[in-house]
VOBA-1610 file (N, C-alpha, C; in pm, whole numbers, padded with zeros to 5 digits, always signed):
BEGIN
Met-00261+02962-00879Met-00216+02800-00850Met-00266+02702-00876Lys-00223+02609-00965Lys-00255+02524-01017Lys-00324+02383-00921Lys-00395+02318-01022Lys-00509+02203-00932Lys-00384+02097-00847Ser-00319+02060-00908Ser-00179+02004-00906Ser-00093+02001-00777Gln-00107+02153-00757Gln-00031+02178-00626Gln-00112+02222-00521Lys-00279+02186-00530Lys-00353+02201-00430Lys-00333+02102-00336Ser-00388+02129-00202Ser-00397+01984-00107Ser-00491+01886-00144Asp-00487+01775-00054Asp-00628+01712-00125Asp-00737+01769-00062Glu-00740+01836+00046Glu-00865+01890+00120Glu-00873+02044+00003Glu-00840+02069-00071Glu-00864+02162-00163Glu-00955+02067-00284Leu-00847+02013-00330Leu-00921+01933-00451Leu-01046+01846-00370Val-01059+01833-00293Val-01209+01731-00240Val-01336+01890-00243Ala-01281+01978-00178Ala-01357+02131-00159Ala-01435+02131-00283Leu-01342+02108-00430Leu-01355+02181-00561Leu-01416+02048-00621Tyr-01399+01915-00605Tyr-01472+01854-00630Tyr-01634+01793-00566Ile-01673+01832-00432Ile-01781+01848-00416Ile-01859+01967-00452Ala-01782+02086-00514Ala-01864+02208-00578Ala-01903+02169-00704Gly-01861+02055-00771Gly-01894+02015-00905Gly-01764+01981-01002Asn-01606+02033-00968Asn-01516+01966-01053Asn-01475+01840-01046Asn-01553+01748-01143Asn-01506+01595-01142Asn-01349+01608-01157Asp-01255+01697-01246Asp-01145+01661-01268Asp-01051+01677-01171Cys-01077+01695-01033Cys-01019+01693-00893Cys-01041+01552-00822Met-01124+01492-00855Met-01141+01372-00799Met-01029+01270-00890Glu-01028+01280-01025Glu-00902+01234-01097Glu-00761+01246-01074Met-00732+01369-01013Met-00643+01431-00984Met-00583+01352-00829Leu-00711+01358-00748Leu-00661+01303-00629Leu-00656+01124-00639Ile-00737+01056-00731Ile-00695+00922-00755Ile-00541+00893-00789Asn-00490+00983-00920Asn-00378+00950-00989Asn-00284+01019-00878Arg-00266+01116-00769Arg-00211+01153-00644Arg-00176+00973-00550His-00267+00929-00546His-00269+00829-00428His-00284+00679-00477Lys-00258+00671-00614Lys-00332+00536-00652Lys-00177+00402-00637Thr-00102+00453-00611Thr+00014+00360-00595Thr+00006+00292-00470Arg+00001+00408-00360Arg-00015+00374-00220Arg-00130+00283-00168Ile-00222+00313-00211Ile-00386+00268-00205Ile-00388+00115-00292Phe-00307+00101-00399Phe-00346-00002-00466Phe-00256-00140-00384Thr-00140-00077-00382Thr-00052-00186-00293Thr-00108-00225-00156Ser-00215-00128-00096Ser-00263-00172+00054Ser-00378-00267+00017Ile-00435-00278-00053Ile-00537-00366-00152Ile-00480-00463-00165Tyr-00360-00494-00227Tyr-00319-00600-00295Tyr-00212-00675-00161Leu-00159-00631-00074Leu-00122-00686+00008Leu-00239-00755+00134Val-00330-00739+00113Val-00446-00805+00150Val-00493-00914+00057Val-00514-00903-00051Val-00584-01001-00116Val-00514-01078-00254Lys-00346-01011-00250Lys-00279-01071-00332Lys-00317-01127-00458Asp-00402-01080-00543Asp-00435-01075-00645Asp-00443-00976-00760Arg-00372-00949-00876Arg-00411-00818-00921Arg-00571-00785-00962Tyr-00601-00908-01013Tyr-00769-00850-01080Tyr-00830-00812-00989Val-00827-00884-00848Val-00924-00862-00763Val-00845-00747-00678Thr-00745-00694-00675Thr-00721-00566-00632Thr-00786-00438-00688Glu-00774-00447-00842Glu-00828-00364-00952Glu-00943-00334-00935Asp-01042-00460-00903Asp-01209-00426-00865Asp-01203-00365-00733Ile-01138-00399-00614Ile-01147-00343-00499Ile-01102-00181-00504Phe-01016-00130-00567Phe-00953-00036-00589Phe-01101+00060-00662Gln-01125+00008-00755Gln-01268+00082-00801Gln-01364+00108-00727Glu-01394-00011-00640Glu-01498+00010-00539Glu-01476+00114-00432Thr-01340+00138-00408Thr-01295+00208-00305Thr-01348+00343-00325Phe-01304+00380-00466Phe-01304+00527-00500Phe-01484+00551-00507Ile-01545+00409-00545Ile-01704+00492-00618Ile-01731+00495-00425Arg-01721+00422-00347Arg-01744+00464-00220Arg-01707+00613-00146Val-01582+00623-00173Val-01529+00765-00159Val-01628+00860-00201Ile-01660+00829-00326Ile-01748+00931-00409Ile-01880+00974-00349His-01943+00844-00293His-02061+00855-00222His-02056+00895-00095Thr-01938+00898-00040Thr-01897+00909+00087Thr-01920+01109+00060Leu-01820+01145-00004Leu-01831+01286-00038Leu-01960+01381-00080Gln-02038+01294-00186Gln-02158+01362-00204Gln-02283+01342-00128Lys-02279+01257-00018Lys-02353+01243+00085Lys-02327+01376+00198Gly-02195+01380+00200Gly-02161+01497+00283Gly-02100+01424+00399Phe-02077+01319+00408Phe-02042+01284+00503Phe-01909+01265+00555Tyr-01834+01340+00454Tyr-01661+01346+00476Tyr-01648+01492+00540Gln-01584+01477+00640Gln-01499+01569+00745Gln-01399+01615+00717Glu-01394+01763+00697Glu-01272+01828+00629Glu-01180+01844+00740Asn-01080+01763+00766Asn-01007+01768+00848Asn-00864+01691+00834Gly-00842+01705+00693Gly-00669+01675+00688Gly-00668+01553+00648Lys-00774+01452+00647Lys-00734+01312+00657Lys-00810+01212+00507Phe-00809+01270+00407Phe-00831+01261+00298Phe-00804+01113+00306Ile-00620+01100+00270Ile-00608+00960+00244Ile-00633+00879+00345Ser-00636+00925+00479Ser-00659+00824+00585Ser-00833+00761+00568Leu-00929+00826+00528Leu-01052+00770+00462Leu-01030+00672+00358Val-00969+00701+00260Val-00998+00602+00152Val-00884+00538+00153Leu-00768+00491+00262Leu-00722+00384+00274Leu-00817+00318+00394Arg-00868+00365+00482Arg-00960+00284+00586Arg-01099+00215+00489Ile-01126+00295+00373Ile-01239+00243+00305Ile-01159+00074+00212Ala-01029+00114+00137Ala-00979+00019+00092Ala-00956-00099+00174Lys-00899-00057+00297Lys-00843-00171+00358Lys-01008-00273+00447Asn-01110-00203+00464Asn-01219-00261+00500Asn-01299-00371+00393Leu-01283-00318+00246Leu-01303-00373+00134Leu-01224-00482+00097Ala-01131-00473+00150Ala-00991-00597+00106Ala-01023-00698+00201Ile-01054-00650+00334Ile-01090-00762+00440Ile-01172-00836+00426Asp-01279-00746+00372Asp-01447-00824+00338Asp-01403-00908+00253His-01322-00888+00161His-01338-01006+00057His-01240-01092+00069Tyr-01106-01086+00164Tyr-01030-01173+00218Tyr-01119-01248+00292Arg-01210-01236+00400Arg-01288-01304+00475Arg-01408-01391+00368Met-01444-01336+00281Met-01555-01413+00206Met-01426-01548+00142Ser-01353-01496+00059Ser-01284-01607+00009Ser-01175-01650+00047Lys-01170-01668+00166Lys-01091-01739+00277Lys-01068-01877+00257Asn-01144-01951+00217Asn-01153-02104+00201Asn-01169-02112+00060Arg-01176-02018-00031Arg-01136-02065-00162Arg-00983-02050-00176Pro-00939-02140-00286Pro-00810-02126-00322Pro-00785-02005-00413Met-00667-01928-00421Met-00645-01838-00493Met-00564-01872-00633Ile-00578-01821-00745Ile-00524-01851-00840Ile-00413-01730-00870His-00276-01751-00890His-00194-01604-00899His-00149-01644-01015Asp-00110-01549-01103Asp-00079-01521-01263Asp+00056-01465-01210Ser+00189-01506-01247Ser+00311-01506-01219Ser+00342-01358-01278Glu+00333-01324-01373Glu+00334-01215-01501Glu+00295-01076-01434Ser+00136-01085-01407Ser+00048-00986-01367Ser+00079-00915-01212Asn+00094-01039-01145Asn+00090-00996-00990Asn+00218-00983-00911Asp+00323-00978-00996Asp+00453-00934-00919Asp+00472-00811-00884Ile+00422-00784-00760Ile+00442-00668-00666Ile+00592-00613-00682Phe+00658-00657-00646Phe+00844-00655-00668Phe+00891-00599-00764Lys+00790-00629-00878Lys+00922-00573-01001Lys+00843-00462-01036Thr+00663-00428-00988Thr+00623-00306-01035Thr+00619-00168-00970Met+00669-00222-00828Met+00652-00094-00726Met+00822-00031-00736Lys+00813+00113-00694Lys+00927+00181-00721Lys+00947+00195-00541Phe+01082+00225-00540Phe+01147+00271-00416Phe+01113+00399-00336Ser+01103+00389-00215Ser+01105+00586-00154Ser+01259+00580-00127Glu+01345+00502-00082Glu+01452+00559-00067Glu+01569+00488-00073Lys+01704+00515-00091Lys+01781+00437-00110Lys+01849+00392+00022Asn+01823+00277+00044Asn+01882+00206+00191Asn+01910+00038+00175Phe+01921-00030+00271Phe+01932-00143+00284Phe+01874-00282+00203Val+01727-00257+00211Val+01649-00325+00121Val+01700-00300-00016Glu+01689-00138-00086Glu+01674-00109-00200Glu+01835-00169-00268Thr+01947-00135-00183Thr+02051-00203-00252Thr+02036-00329-00252Ser+01959-00452-00169Ser+02008-00536-00180Ser+01914-00600-00298Ile+01806-00531-00331Ile+01763-00557-00429Ile+01817-00539-00566Asn+01870-00424-00558Asn+01933-00389-00677Asn+02067-00464-00733Lys+02113-00537-00588Lys+02256-00593-00593Lys+02231-00768-00632Cys+02173-00816-00531Cys+02129-00976-00555Cys+01988-00986-00650Asn+01990-01143-00667Asn+01896-01187-00745Asn+01768-01133-00669Lys+01651-01048-00745Lys+01534-01034-00699Lys+01451-01125-00678Met+01451-01255-00744Met+01361-01367-00713Met+01426-01391-00571Glu+01535-01431-00562Glu+01571-01498-00399Glu+01552-01404-00304Leu+01582-01242-00336Leu+01523-01177-00217Leu+01366-01153-00214Arg+01305-01186-00305Arg+01148-01231-00259Arg+01098-01316-00217Glu+01190-01405-00223Glu+01124-01559-00154Glu+01199-01538-00012Leu+01302-01437+00005Leu+01338-01426+00144Leu+01232-01362+00236Ile+01195-01249+00176Ile+01093-01151+00230Ile+00958-01201+00245Lys+00931-01341+00176Lys+00818-01406+00200Lys+00833-01498+00325Leu+00962-01515+00374Leu+00985-01585+00500Leu+01000-01520+00639Leu+00970-01372+00594Leu+00967-01288+00702Leu+00829-01339+00760Pro+00819-01290+00921Pro+00688-01281+00998Pro+00586-01194+00914Pro+00464-01252+00910Pro+00322-01145+00825Pro+00355-00994+00863Asp+00422-01015+01040Asp+00346-00831+01043Asp+00493-00726+00991Gln+00617-00868+01002Gln+00733-00748+00970Gln+00727-00759+00787Met+00657-00870+00739Met+00693-00825+00577Met+00572-00716+00527Glu+00479-00700+00579Glu+00363-00625+00586Glu+00411-00483+00593Ile+00504-00450+00719Ile+00536-00286+00740Ile+00662-00291+00598Leu+00718-00375+00605Leu+00850-00363+00496Leu+00817-00354+00359Ile+00668-00414+00329Ile+00627-00394+00187Ile+00530-00257+00168Leu+00456-00197+00286Leu+00410-00105+00278Leu+00509+00020+00273Arg+00611+00029+00352Arg+00714+00104+00316Arg+00780+00154+00237His+00846+00034+00126His+00939+00032+00053His+00872+00033-00128Tyr+00769-00039-00083Tyr+00719-00099-00211Tyr+00552+00018-00179Gly+00492+00046-00113Gly+00395+00133-00104Gly+00421+00290-00080Asp+00564+00310-00031Asp+00583+00428-00027Asp+00511+00528+00062Met+00482+00442+00196Met+00374+00512+00326Met+00485+00539+00395Ser+00438+00664+00505Ser+00537+00721+00619Ser+00499+00572+00713Phe+00577+00628+00831Phe+00558+00510+00913Phe+00408+00571+00994Lys+00362+00673+01003Lys+00275+00733+01035Lys+00120+00642+00986Glu+00154+00680+00862Glu+00068+00611+00765Glu+00035+00475+00783Ile+00141+00406+00785Ile+00144+00264+00839Ile+00088+00230+00981Ala+00112+00337+01051Ala+00107+00284+01161Ala-00079+00283+01191Glu-00142+00387+01137Glu-00265+00407+01093Glu-00330+00272+01021Phe-00281+00244+00906Phe-00308+00105+00817Phe-00336-00013+00917Cys-00196-00029+00977Cys-00230-00139+01056Cys-00279-00149+01204Asn-00299-00021+01237Asn-00334+00002+01359Asn-00293-00070+01469Cys-00156+00017+01484Cys-00049+00025+01599Cys-00021+00150+01608Ser+00128+00170+01686Ser+00145+00283+01720Ser+00292+00308+01617Val+00330+00418+01616Val+00441+00458+01532Val+00591+00398+01546Asn+00591+00365+01701Asn+00705+00294+01755Asn+00698+00148+01719Thr+00542+00087+01709Thr+00575-00061+01691Thr+00590-00060+01525Ala+00552-00003+01473Ala+00555+00003+01304Ala+00717+00007+01311Leu+00788+00093+01340Leu+00931+00105+01336Leu+01016+00013+01373Gly+00970-00063+01520Gly+01024-00192+01564Gly+01005-00309+01484Arg+00910-00348+01390Arg+00878-00416+01302Arg+00964-00394+01179Met+00941-00300+01117Met+01074-00269+01009Met+01242-00280+01091Arg+01249-00223+01194Arg+01375-00263+01244Arg+01419-00423+01223Tyr+01315-00487+01287Tyr+01347-00612+01301Tyr+01324-00735+01153Ala+01243-00681+01068Ala+01246-00734+00922Ala+01346-00675+00879Ile+01438-00554+00904Ile+01577-00558+00817Ile+01685-00649+00881Leu+01699-00676+01008Leu+01750-00749+01070Leu+01760-00898+01026Asn+01622-00963+00992Asn+01603-01093+00960Asn+01643-01110+00834Leu+01634-01013+00727Leu+01676-01020+00578Leu+01828-01045+00612Arg+01873-00948+00687Arg+02051-00943+00665Arg+02091-01079+00688Lys+02002-01145+00801Lys+02064-01261+00891Lys+02054-01368+00786Met+01930-01373+00734Met+01934-01497+00597Met+01991-01440+00461Ile+02016-01344+00449Ile+02113-01322+00336Ile+02260-01360+00360Lys+02295-01336+00477Lys+02435-01404+00551Lys+02420-01569+00552Glu+02305-01624+00577Glu+02290-01763+00608Glu+02291-01847+00494Lys+02197-01771+00365Lys+02212-01809+00235Lys+02330-01781+00160Ala+02428-01708+00203Ala+02561-01685+00109Ala+02511-01588-00010Ile+02396-01525+00013Ile+02385-01423-00131Ile+02480-01327-00150Ser+02554-01310-00231Ser+02660-01247-00268Ser+02640-01076-00335Phe+02678-00994-00274Phe+02638-00811-00357Phe+02715-00790-00454
//
């Protein structure tokens, strides 16, 4: 069996046994999801890159010190570390103004969709800038779920763990986000 076909736990075990290539495979396997989860909190590409690197430094230390319990939750561990680092950064910089570079921080242009549905169809058919502005008008909890699902390619179970809510709550927020987007598109008379 090739390393790329191995589960996260198998790659973790191989990394702990001394195969450093396995950590690179784990990083490549989950980088989009982790990067997106950090970006949602800090909303700055350069800070996100720093926190992303710090996340994996902490993951490596956790593995090397033997604190990781092999229970099929490697991605949960990484997302928890990433979220905590992002929240720590947010708390520290809350009172400082953030500078955004529109060319390097446009998450809506760089992330891929996970499935064909209303949101993807809307983005493909209407002006992406208009839809991005509409998404920003959603309540924060709905906007977060929508971005995690469609731009972070996360399952509803992973979203629930990340947002510390139930799967039903995540599903409900997604439903309301789509209903609100449809309503705003209709009100703004955006044509497809």
